[in-house]
SESEMI-316301 format. One record per atom (N, C-alpha, C): x, y negated, z negated; residue in three letters. Coordinates in steps of 0.1 Angstrom, whole numbers, plus 5000, padded with zeros to 4 digits. Example, Ala and Ser with C-alpha at 12.3 -4.5 7.8 and 13.67 -1.06 7.14 Angstrom:
// SESEMI-316301
513250574922Ala512350454922Ala513250334922Ala512850224929Ser513750114929Ser512950004921Ser
***
This chain:
// SESEMI-316301
422541399604Met421141429607Met420541329617Met419941379628Ile419341299638Ile417841279635Ile417441159634Ile416041129631Ile415341069643Ile414341139648Gln413741089661Gln413040949658Gln413440859667Gly412840719665Gly413740629658Gly414940679653Ile415940589646Ile417240589654Ile417840479655Lys419140469662Lys420140559655Lys421040619663Asp421940719658Asp422940669647Asp423240539648Glu424240479639Glu423640449625Glu422340459623Trp421740419611Trp421140539603Trp421140529590Glu420540629581Glu419440569573Glu418440659570Leu417340619561Leu417640659547Leu417240579537Val417240619523Val415840599518Val415240699513Ile413840689508Ile413640749495Ile412940679486Gly412540729473Gly411040709471Gly410440789463Leu408940789462Leu408540759448Leu407340689447Glu406640679434Glu405240729437Glu404840839432Ile403540899435Ile402640889422Ile401440829424His400440819414His399440939416His399241019406Ala398341129406Ala397341109395Ala396041109398Gln395041099388Gln394841229380Gln394941219367Leu394741339359Leu393341389359Leu393241519358Ser391841579359Ser391241579345Ser390941459340Ser390241439327Ser388941379330Ser387941419322Asn386541369323Asn386441229318Asn387341189309Ser387241059303Ser388640989305Ser388640859302Lys389740769306Lys390940799296Lys392040729299Leu393240749291Leu393140699276Leu392440589274Phe392340529261Phe390940499257Phe389940549264Ser388540529260Ser387740659264Ser386440659260Ser385540769263Ser384740749276Ser385040639283Ala384240619296Ala384640719306Ala383640749314Ser383740859324Ser384740819336Ser385340919342Thr386240899353Thr385640949366Thr384340989366Ser383741039378Ser383740939390Ser383940999402Phe384140909414Phe382740879420Phe382640749426Gly381540719434Gly380340659427Gly380540619414Glu379440559407Glu379240419410Glu378140359406Glu377940209409Glu379040129403Glu379340019409Asn380339929404Asn380039889389Asn381139889381Asn381139849367Asn380139919358Asn379840049362Glu378940129354Glu379740219344Glu381040229346Gln381840319337Gln382940239330Gln382540129323Val383540039317Val383140029302Val384040069293Ser383840059279Ser384339919274Ser384039889262Phe384639769256Phe386139769256Phe386739889255Ile388139899255Ile388739869269Ile388039919279Asp388439899293Asp388339749297Asp387339689292Ser387139549296Ser387839449286Ser388639509277Ala389539429269Ala388839329259Ala387739379254Met386939299244Met387839279231Met387739169225Pro388539139213Pro388239249202Pro389339289196Gly389239379185Gly389139529189Gly389039559202Met388939699206Met390339759207Met390539879201Leu391839939200Leu391840069208Leu392840099216Pro392940219224Pro393240339216Pro392740459220Val393140589214Val393540679225Val394740739223Thr395240829234Thr394440949236Thr394140979248Asn393341099252Asn394341219252Asn394141309243Glu395041429241Glu395141509254Glu394041529260Lys393941609272Lys394941559283Lys395041429284Cys395941369294Cys397441399290Cys397741399278Val399141439273Val399341579277Val398441669275Glu398541809279Glu398841829294Glu398041749302Leu398141759316Leu399541709321Leu400041609315Ala401341549319Ala402441659315Ala402341719304Val403241819300Val403241939310Val401941979313Arg401742089323Arg402442059336Arg402341929341Ala402941889354Ala404441899353Ala405041849341Gly406441859340Gly407041999340Gly406342089333Leu406742229333Leu406742289346Leu405642259354Ala405542319367Ala406542269377Ala407042149374Leu408142089383Leu409542109377Leu409642209368Asp410942249363Asp411642129356Asp410942049349Ala411441929343Ala411641939327Ala412241839322Lys412441839307Lys411341759301Lys410641819291Ile409641759284Ile410241689272Ile410041559271Asn410641479260Asn409741489248Asn410341539237Glu409541549225Glu409141419218Glu409841309223Phe409541179218Phe409241089230Phe408141029231Ser407840929242Ser406940819236Ser406840709243Met405940599238Met405340519249Met404340449246Phe403640359255Phe404140219254Phe404240149266Asp404640009267Asp403639929275Asp403739799272Arg402839709280Arg403639649291Arg403139659303Lys403639609316Lys402839479319Lys403339369317Asn402539239317Asn402539189331Asn401339169336Tyr401139089349Tyr399639049349Tyr399338949357Phe398038889356Phe397338899370Phe396438999371Tyr395639019383Tyr394139019379Tyr393238969387Pro391838969383Pro391239099379Pro391839209386Asp391239339383Asp391939409371Asp392739339363Ser393339389351Ser392939299339Ser391839329333Pro391239239323Pro392139229310Pro392939319308Gln393839309296Gln394939209298Gln395339189311Gly396439109314Gly397739189313Gly397639319311Tyr398839409311Tyr398339549314Tyr399239629318Gln398939769321Gln399739849310Gln399039949304Ile399740039295Ile400340149302Ile401640159301Ser402440259308Ser403540309299Ser404540379305Gln405640429297Gln406940389305Gln407740299299Phe408840249306Phe410140299299Phe410340269286Phe411540299280Phe411740449277Phe410640519273Tyr410740659269Tyr409640729276Tyr409840789288Pro408740859295Pro408540999289Pro407441059292Ile407141189286Ile407941309293Ile408341289305Val408941389313Val410141329321Val411241409322Ser412341359330Ser413041479336Ser413841449347Asp414741549353Asp414041679358Asp413141659367Gly412441769374Gly413041789388Gly412441879396Ser412941899410Ser411941979418Ser411941959431Ile411242039441Ile412142069452Ile412142199457Glu412942239468Glu412142219481Glu412842159491Ile412242159504Ile413142219514Ile412742229527Thr413542289537Thr413742179548Thr415042149551Thr415342049561Thr415042099575Thr415142009585Lys414942049599Lys416042149603Lys417142149597Glu418242239600Glu418042379593Glu416942389585Gly416642519579Gly417342539565Gly417942429560Glu418742439548Glu417842399536Glu418042459524Gln417342419512Gln417842289507Gln416942199503Lys417342069497Lys416642039485Lys417341999474Thr416641969461Thr416341819461Thr415041789458Ile414641659456Ile414441639441Ile415241549435Val415241529421Val414041439417Val413341479407Ile412241399401Ile412841329389Ile413041199390Asn413741129380Asn412941119367Asn411641099368Arg410841089356Arg409341099360Arg408541139350Ile407141139351Ile406641059338Ile405840959340His405240889329His403740879330His403040859319Ile401640849318Ile401340699319Ile400240659326Glu399840519326Glu398340509330Glu397840389328Gln396440369331Gln396340299345Gln395240329352Asp395040259365Asp394440119362Asp394440039373Ala393839909373Ala392439919380Ala391739809380Gly390439799387Gly390639779402Gly389539739408Lys389539719423Lys389039589426Lys389739509435Ser389239389440Ser388539419454Ser387339369456Ile386539389468Ile386439259476Ile387039259488His387139139496His386139129507His385439239510Asp384639249522Asp383139229521Asp382739179509Gln381239159507Gln380839019507Gln381838929509Ser381538789509Ser382638719517Ser382338619525Pro383438549532Pro384138449523Pro383638419511Thr384238319503Thr384538369489Thr384138489485Glu384338529471Glu384938679471Glu385638699460Thr386138839458Thr385338899446Thr384939019447Phe384239089436Phe385139189429Phe384939209417Ile385739299409Ile384939419403Ile385539539406Asp384939659400Asp385939719390Asp385439729378Leu386339779367Leu386239929364Leu385539999372Asn385340139370Asn386640219368Asn387640179376Arg388940249376Arg389840209365Arg389540099358Val390340049347Val390440159336Val391740199333Gly391940299323Gly391840439328Gly391540459341Val391640599346Val393040649344Val393140779339Pro394540829336Pro395340869348Pro396540829348Leu397440869359Leu398740919354Leu399440999362Ile400841019360Ile401540959372Ile402740889369Glu403540839380Glu404740929381Glu404940989393Ile406141079395Ile407140999404Ile408240979398Val409340899404Val410440979409Val410740979422Thr411941059426Thr413140979428Thr414341049429Asn415540979433Asn415440949448Asn416240859453Pro416240829467Pro416940939475Pro416341059475Asp416941169481Asp416541209495Asp415541129500Phe414941159513Phe415741089524Phe415941149535Gln416541089547Gln415641089559Gln414541149558Asp413641169570Asp412241169566Asp411341109573Pro409841109569Pro409341249569Pro409841339577Asp409341479576Asp409641539563Asp410741509556Glu411041559543Glu410041499533Glu409741379535Val408741309526Val407341379527Val406941409539Glu405641479541Glu405641619535Glu406741689537Gln406841829531Gln406841819516Gln407541729510Phe407641709496Phe406241679490Phe405541589497Met404241549492Met403241659493Met403241739503Lys402341859504Lys402641959494Lys403941989491Lys404342079481Lys403942029467Lys404141899464Leu403741849451Leu402241849449Leu401541809459Arg400041819458Arg399541959456Arg400142059462Asn399742199461Asn400042239447Asn401242209441Ile401542249427Ile400542189417Ile400242059419Leu399341989410Leu397942049410Leu397542089422Arg396242149424Arg396242289417Arg397242369419Tyr397342499413Tyr397242499398Tyr397842399392Ile397842389377Ile396642299372Ile395742259381Asp394542179377Asp394942049370Asp396041989374Val396341859369Val395741749377Val395641759390Cys395041659399Cys394441729410Cys393341669415Asp392641739427Asp393341699440Asp394241599440Gly395041569452Gly394241519463Gly393041459461Asp392241399471Asp392741269475Asp393541259487Leu394141129491Leu393041029495Leu391941079501Glu390940989506Glu390240909495Glu390040979483Lys389440919472Lys390440839463Lys391640849466Gly392640779459Gly393140849447Gly392840979446Ser393341059434Ser394841079435Ser395341069446Met396841079448Met397240979458Met398140899455Arg398640799465Arg400140779463Arg400840729473Cys402240719473Cys402740579476Cys403740539469Asp404540419472Asp405940469477Asp406340419489Ala407640459494Ala408640349494Ala409840369487Asn410840269487Asn411840299499Asn411940209508Val412640239521Val413840139523Val414940199526Ser416140109530Ser416840179541Ser417740109547Val418540159558Val420040119556Val420940199561Lys422340169560Lys423140229572Lys424240179575Lys425040229586Lys425540369581Lys425640459591Lys426240599587Lys427640589581Lys427840659571Gly429140659564Gly429240549553Gly428340449553Asp428440349542Asp428040409529Asp428740379518Asn428340429505Asn427340329498Asn427340209502Glu426540109496Glu425140119502Glu424040119493Leu422740129498Leu422239989502Leu421339989512Gly420739869516Gly419639819507Gly419139699510Thr418039639502Thr416739719504Thr416139759494Arg414939849495Arg413639759496Arg412739809503Val411339749504Val410339859500Val409439819492Glu408339909488Glu407139899497Glu406740019502Ile405440019509Ile404440079500Ile403340009497Lys402440039487Lys401240119492Lys400740199483Asn399340269484Asn399240339498Asn400140429501Leu399940519513Leu399140639508Leu398040669516Asn397140769511Asn396740869522Asn397640899531Ser397541009541Ser398941049545Ser399041179547Phe400341229552Phe400841169565Phe399841159574Lys400241099587Lys400740959586Lys400040879577Asn400340739576Asn401640719568Asn402040809559Ile403240799552Ile404440799562Ile404440889571Gly405540899581Gly405540779590Gly404340739595Lys404340619604Lys404740499597Lys404340479585Ala404740359577Ala406240349575Ala406840459571Ile408340469569Ile409040439582Ile408640499593Met409340479605Met409240329610Met408040269609His407940129613His408840039604His408840069591Glu409539979582Glu411039999584Glu411540119586Ala412940149589Ala413440069601Ala412640079612Asn412940009624Asn412839859623Asn411939809615Arg411839669612Arg413139619606Arg413639689596Gln414839659589Gln416039659598Gln416139769606Ile417239779615Ile417339659625Ile416139619630Glu416139509639Glu416639379632Glu416239359620Leu416639239612Leu418139239610Leu418639349606Leu420139359603Leu420939349616Leu420439399627Glu421139389640Glu421139249645Glu420139169640Asp420039029644Asp420738939633Asp421439009624Glu422238949613Glu421338869604Glu420138919601Gln419238859591Gln419238949579Gln418838889568Lys418738959555Lys417439029553Lys417439139546Ile416239209542Ile415839149529Ile414539109528Ile414039059516Ile413439169507Ile413839179495Gln413239289486Gln411739239483Gln410839319488Glu409439279486Glu408539409486Glu407239389484Thr406239489485Thr405439459497Thr405239569505Arg404539559518Arg403339659518Arg402339629526Leu401239719529Leu401339769543Leu400839889546Phe400839939559Phe399439919565Phe399439849577Asp398139829584Asp398039949594Asp397040029591Val396840149599Val396440119613Val395640019615Asn395139989629Asn396339929637Asn397139849632Leu398339799639Leu399539879639Leu399539979629Gly400740059628Gly401939989623Gly401739879615Gln402839789610Gln402739769595Gln403839739589Thr403839699575Thr403739549575Thr403039499564Lys402839359563Lys403239319549Lys403839199547Ser404239149534Ser403039129525Ser403239179513Met402139169503Met402639069492Met403739089486Arg404338999476Arg405839019475Arg406438919469Lys407938939466Lys408039039455Lys409039129457Lys409139239448Lys409639189434Lys408839229424Glu409239199410Glu410239299405Glu411039249396Glu412039329388Glu411339369375Glu412039469368Ala411539509355Ala411339389345Ala412339299345Asn412239189336Asn411139099339Asn410639099351Asp409539009354Asp408239059347Asp408139189344Tyr407039239338Tyr407039229322Tyr408239189317Arg408339169302Arg407839289295Arg408339409298Tyr407939529291Tyr408239519276Tyr407339569267Phe407639579253Phe406639689248Phe407039759237Pro406239869232Pro404839819228Pro403839909231Asp402539869228Asp402339879213Asp401939769207Pro401739769192Pro400539849187Pro399639879196Asp398339939192Asp398440099193Asp399540149199Leu399540289201Leu400840349194Leu400540459187Leu401740529181Leu402540609191Leu403840629189Pro404640709198Pro404040849199Pro404340919210Leu403941059212Leu405041149206Leu404741229197Arg405741329192Arg405141469195Arg405841539204Ile405441669208Ile406341779203Ile405741879197Ser406541989192Ser406942089202Ser408042159200Ser408442269209Ser407442379210Ser406742399199Glu405642499199Glu404542469209Glu404142339208Tyr403142289217Tyr403542299232Tyr404742269235Ile405342279249Ile405342429253Ile405842519244Asn405842659248Asn404442719250Asn403542669242Asp402142719244Asp401642689257Asp401842559262Ile401442519275Ile402142599286Ile403442619284Arg404242689294Arg403742829295Arg403442899284Asn402943039285Asn401643049291Asn400842939292Asn399542949298Asn399442889312Asn400642859318Leu400542809331Leu400142909341Leu399342879351Pro398942979361Pro400043009370Pro399943109378Glu400943139388Glu401143029398Glu402442989400Leu402742869409Leu402842919423Leu402742819433Pro402742859447Pro403942949451Pro405142909447Glu406342979452Glu406343119446Glu405943139433Asp405843269427Asp404743359434Asp403643289438Lys402543369444Lys403043409458Lys403743319465Lys404243349479Lys405143479478Lys406043479469Lys407043589467Lys406243719464Lys405243709455Arg404443829452Arg403643879463Arg403143799472Tyr402343839483Tyr403243919493Tyr404543869495Ile405443939504Ile405744079498Ile406044089485Lys406444209479Lys405244309477Lys404144249471Glu403044339468Glu402144379480Glu401944289489Tyr401044309500Tyr401744339513Tyr403044319514Gly403844349525Gly403544259537Gly403044139535Ile402744049546Ile404043969549Ile403943899561Thr405143819565Thr405343699557Thr406543639557Glu406843519550Glu405943409555Glu405743399568Tyr404943299574Tyr403443299569Tyr402943419569Asp401543439564Asp401443409550Asp402443449542Ser402343419527Ser402443269525Ser403243199534Glu403343049533Glu402042989535Glu401343029546Val400042979550Val399042999539Val398943119534Leu397943159524Leu398143099510Leu399343059507Thr399542999494Thr399642839494Thr399542789506Ala399642639508Ala398442569503Ala397442639499Asp396242579494Asp395642679483Asp395342629471Lys394842719461Lys393542789465Lys392642719471Lys391442779475Lys391542889486Lys392542869495Val392842969505Val393343099498Val394243079488Ala394843189481Ala393743269474Ala392843199467Glu391743259460Glu390843339470Glu390643279481Phe389743339492Phe390443469496Phe391743469499Phe392543579504Phe392543699493Phe392743659481Glu392943759470Glu391543829468Glu390443759469Lys389143829467Lys389043939478Lys389443899490Ile389243999501Ile390244109500Ile391544079497Ala392644179496Ala392344289486Ala391444259476Lys391044359466Lys390244479473Lys389644449484Lys388744549490Lys389144589504Lys389944509511Ile390344529524Ile391944539525Ile392444609535Glu393844619536Glu394444479538Glu395344439529Pro395844299528Pro396444249541Pro397144329549Lys397744279561Lys396644239571Lys395544319572Leu394444289580Leu393844159576Leu393644139563Ala393044019558Ala393943899561Ala395243909559Ala396143799561Ala396143759576Ala396143859585Asn396243839599Asn394943759604Asn393743809599Trp392543749603Trp392343609597Trp392743589585Ile392643449579Ile393543349586Ile394843389588Cys395843299593Cys395643269608Cys395243369616Ala395043359630Ala393643319634Ala392743409632Glu391343389637Glu390543279629Glu390643289616Leu389843189608Leu390343049609Leu391643039607Phe392242899608Phe392242849622Phe392342939632Gly392242899646Gly390942829649Gly389842889643Arg388542829645Arg388342699637Arg388842699625Leu388742579617Leu389442459625Leu390642489630Asn391342379638Asn390542339650Asn389842439657Lys389142409669Lys387942319666Lys387242349655Val386042269652Val386342139644Val387642139639Gly388042019632Gly387541999618Gly387442109611Ile387042099597Ile388042159587Ile388042109575Glu388942159565Glu388442289559Glu389442369554Phe389042499547Phe388042469536Phe388242359529Ser387342329518Ser385842319522Ser385642289535Asp384242269540Asp383742399547Asp384542509546Leu384142629553Leu382842689546Leu381842719554Ser380542769548Ser380542919547Ser381542989553Ile381543139553Ile382243179539Ile381543259532Ser382043309519Ser383043419521Ser383843439510Ser384843549511Ser384143679512Ser382943689506Glu382243819507Glu381843849521Glu381343749528Asp380943769542Asp382143799551Asp383243719549Phe384443739557Phe385043879554Phe385043919542Gly385444059538Gly384644169545Gly383344139545Ser382344239552Ser382644249567Ser383044139573Leu383444139587Leu384644229589Leu385644219580Leu386844299581Leu386544449578Leu385644469569Gln385244609566Gln384544669578Gln383844599586Leu383244649598Leu384344699608Leu385444619609Ile386544659617Ile387244779612Ile387544779599Ala388244889593Ala387545019593Ala386145019593Ser385345139594Ser385045179608Ser385645109618Asn385345129632Asn383945109637Asn383245029629Lys381844999633Lys381844899645Lys382844809645Ile382944719656Ile384444709659Ile384744669672Ser386144649676Ser386644509672Ser387944499673Gly388544359670Gly388044259679Gly387744289692Lys387244199702Lys385844159698Lys385044249695Ile383644219691Ile383644139678Ile384544169669Ala384644099656Ala384943949658Ala385643919668Lys385843779671Lys384543709676Lys383743779683Glu382443729688Glu381543709675Glu381643809666Val380843799654Val381243679646Val382543659645Leu383043549637Leu382543419643Leu382543409656Asp382043289663Asp380643259659Asp379843369659Lys378343359655Lys378243319640Lys379143369632Met379043329618Met379343179616Met380243129624Phe380442979623Phe379242909628Phe378542959638Glu377342889644Glu376142899635Glu375943019629Thr374643039623Thr374743059608Thr375943089603Asn376243119589Asn375443239584Asn375143329593Glu374543459590Glu375643559586Glu375143669579Ala376043769574Ala376543849587Ala377743909587Pro378243979599Pro377344099602Pro376844179592Glu376044289595Glu374744259602Glu374244149598Lys372944099604Lys373244059619Lys374343999622Ile374743959635Ile374944079644Ile375644179639Val375944299646Val374644369650Val373744379640Glu372444439643Glu371544359653Glu371544229651Lys370644139659Lys371044149673Lys372344149676Tyr372844149690Tyr373344279695Tyr373044389688Asn373444519692Asn374944529696Asn375744499686Leu377244489688Leu377944609682Leu377244709677Ser377944819671Ser378844889681Ser379944939676Gln380945009684Gln380445139689Gln380745169701Ile380345299707Ile381345409704Ile381045509696Ser382045609692Ser381545749698Ser380445749704Asn379945879710Asn380945909722Asn381646019721Thr382646059731Thr382046089744Thr380846139745Asp380146169758Asp379946039765Asp379445939758Glu379145809764Glu380445739769Glu381545749761Ile382845689764Ile383445769776Ile383245899777Glu383745979788Glu383045939801Glu381845909800Lys381045869812Lys381645739818Lys381945639809Tyr382545509813Tyr383845539820Tyr384645629814Ile386045659819Ile385845719833Ile384945819834Asp384745879847Asp384345779858Asp383545689855Asp383045589864Asp384245499869Asp385145459860Ile386245379863Ile387245459872Ile387545579868Ile388445659876Ile387945689890Ile386645709891Ser386045739904Ser386145609913Ser386045499907Ala385945369914Ala387345319918Ala388445379913Asn389845329915Asn390745449918Asn390445529929Pro391345639932Pro392745609935Pro393045489942Lys394345449946Lys395145419933Lys394545349924Lys395245319911Lys395545439903Lys394645539904Val394845669897Val396145729902Val396245739916Glu397445799922Glu398645729918Glu398645589918Glu399745509915Glu400245539900Glu399245549891Tyr399545579877Tyr400245709876Tyr399645809883Arg400245949882Arg401545959889Arg401945859898Ser403245869904Ser404245789896Ser403845739884Gly404845679875Gly404545539871Gly403545469876Lys403245329872Lys402445329859Lys403145349848Asp402445369835Asp401745239831Asp402245129835Lys401644999831Lys400144989835Lys399745069845Leu398345059850Leu397345119839Leu397945179829Phe397045229818Phe396245119812Phe396844999810Gly396244889805Gly395044839814Gly395244849827Phe394244809836Phe392944899834Phe393145029833Phe392045119831Phe391245089818Phe392045069807Val391445039794Val390644909795Val391244809802Gly390544679803Gly389144699811Gly389244779821Glu387944799829Glu386944869821Glu387344969813Ile386445049805Ile385844959794Ile386644869788Met386144779778Met385144679784Met385444649797Lys384544549803Lys383144599806Lys383144729811Ile381744779814Ile381044829802Ile381744849791Ser381144889778Ser380844759770Ser381144639776Lys380944509769Lys381744509756Lys382944569756Gly383844559744Gly383444649733Gly382444739735Lys381944809724Lys382444949722Lys383144999733Ala383745139732Ala384845139722Ala384945249714Asn385945259704Asn387345269711Asn388245179709Pro389545169716Pro390345299714Pro390345359702Gln391145479699Gln390545599708Gln389245609708Ser388645719716Ser388945699731Ser388845569735Val389145539749Val390545579753Val391445549745Asn392845579747Asn393045729748Asn392545799738Glu392745949737Glu392146019750Glu390845989753Ile390246049764Ile390846009777Ile391145889779Leu391645839791Leu393045899795Leu393845919785Ile395145979787Ile394946129793Ile394046199786Lys393846329791Lys393246339805Lys392346249808Lys391746239822Lys392746209832Lys393646109829Leu394646059839Leu395746169841Leu396046239831Gln397146339832Gln396646469839Gln395346489839Ser394846619845Ser394546589860Ser394846689869Asn394646669883Asn393246729887Asn
***
């Protein structure tokens, strides 16, 4: 495999640890709220702040969501799992430890299929998924001499998804992350909002000479929260390690952060090993014992997953594989499409969403989630095309106006007099005018230059301002040009 930006004789080895915030209204071990954006330290219970005598109680909803994630990722749900204390001392961790699952995780042995640059299917193994609580936040930019602590995130429920070191290219990492986020969104386990920190990734990166069986020393890049930055961080770190090794220097196993502005990784701390954390079973929490009936009940109530939906779209709606990929890559897009496809021919809906709608979203630089046009209005626009009330060309103008004004398509058509001309007498007059104005081209067409037909159609549509019914234009024009 050739990786752009990496010397040919070197290979990358990448493993991921992804933290996904569970879609629970309350924290993992307390009833405090998990809502985003509240005032500092307004969502902290006595349990979260580690007051003496306060005992945690496991949030059952979080257990259900972790099981749901495991099932969606084709993993094994362990009927026995338990919580452990991961001991470390940071100011934003009032307990002096993090409650996690180390020895017996709730999920193991999952997988996601990705497609390599060579077009081959590749299985990325998910080694384990465990439940854990988040830490608080240290704030360094409000004072030149002091650090402030916000404990709102302490105890926020997470799952950590740990992969095997199966990645060899940053593009594979990005594809995996997008597929994982999409799956978690489909099953309502995590909203996947990278900007708010609902989903973030730690990448373990090492390099080795091609053909070597022994892995190099890995370095962890912490808290990557955008797809673009994940790739940039991995590439910079890989090249940094290659330069050191080529200078016969050693790679230090450490944790690094990625500086977005400089495009570089920077040392954060020496990498700890598991024994540095002194893991031991949490004495305040009972082990989780999950029955097969409980697991099967969650399995039977899983919503349709992206890959299954994609296959159904191709079979049921007859759309292309590319369009089905685009439409299922986001749960909200899929819901938008299906509402329209119930009333409008699905191929027409797919074409207009994938080409025209997304083209305009890219042009104005907004996400689909910020689209102000409803599925009802977009469906109405397509209905105007299907009923021959407006042409495809006019529909594009109407869609532009919808982006600008957020008005309904019918109102725009009426307001700007954009209804399609279907009156054959009126269309025939346009055709006669164009034929009269272009006698030489008429003769050339009649002598065998069939491609000139498109010229006549274009001229007719131009003088009718795109409103002439294309089918009627074609039918009448052919008759006129073939008669002497």
